[in-house]
C-alpha positions in Angstrom: 17.6 -6.9 6.2 16.2 -4.5 8.8 12.5 -3.7 9.0 10.7 -0.9 10.9 7.5 -2.2 12.6 4.7 0.2 13.5 2.4 -1.2 16.2 0.0 -0.7 19.1 0.8 -2.3 22.4 -2.3 -4.5 22.4 -4.3 -6.2 19.8 -7.4 -4.8 21.5 -6.3 -1.2 20.9 -7.6 0.7 17.9 -4.7 2.1 15.9 -4.3 5.8 16.8 -1.3 7.7 15.3 -0.4 9.3 18.6 -0.1 5.9 20.3 1.7 4.2 17.5 5.1 2.8 18.5 8.0 1.6 16.4 10.7 -1.0 16.7 13.4 -2.3 14.3 13.7 -6.0 13.7 16.2 -8.0 11.6 14.7 -10.6 9.3 14.4 -12.0 5.8 11.0 -10.8 4.8 7.8 -9.0 6.1 6.3 -12.4 6.7 9.3 -13.5 8.7 9.0 -10.4 10.9 5.3 -11.0 11.5 6.0 -14.6 12.5 8.8 -13.5 14.9 6.5 -11.0 16.6 3.4 -13.3 16.7 3.9 -14.4 20.3 3.9 -10.7 21.5 0.5 -9.2 21.9 1.1 -6.4 19.3 -1.4 -4.9 16.9 1.0 -4.6 13.9 -0.1 -1.8 11.6 2.7 -1.7 9.1 6.1 -3.4 8.4 8.5 -1.4 6.2 11.9 -2.4 4.8 14.6 0.1 5.8 17.6 0.2 3.5 20.2 2.5 1.9 19.9 6.2 2.8 16.7 5.7 4.8 18.6 3.2 7.0 21.4 5.7 7.5 18.9 8.3 8.5 17.2 6.0 11.0 20.5 4.9 12.5 21.0 8.5 13.7 17.8 8.4 15.7 18.1 8.0 19.5 15.3 5.3 19.4 17.2 3.2 16.8 17.8 -0.3 18.3 17.6 -3.5 16.3 15.9 -6.5 17.9 17.4 -9.8 16.8 14.8 -12.4 17.4 
C-alpha cells in the first residue's frame, strides 16, 4: 500500500502549513511507515493511505515519487 506522509524537515520545527512537505512511502500500515521513517529527523504530522481514485490523481502530480524503504 502507498501512504502519503505530511512532515516538517526537523522535529524541532513547529508545524506550519506553508512549510509542510510530503512524500510517498510504500508500506503495510501507518505504524510500519512511522517505523521506516524513524531514523530520519522528520516531524511527522499525518500519514494518509492513498488508494483507488485518490492514488490515480496523485500519480499525475509532478511530485509523485514513491520511496521504498
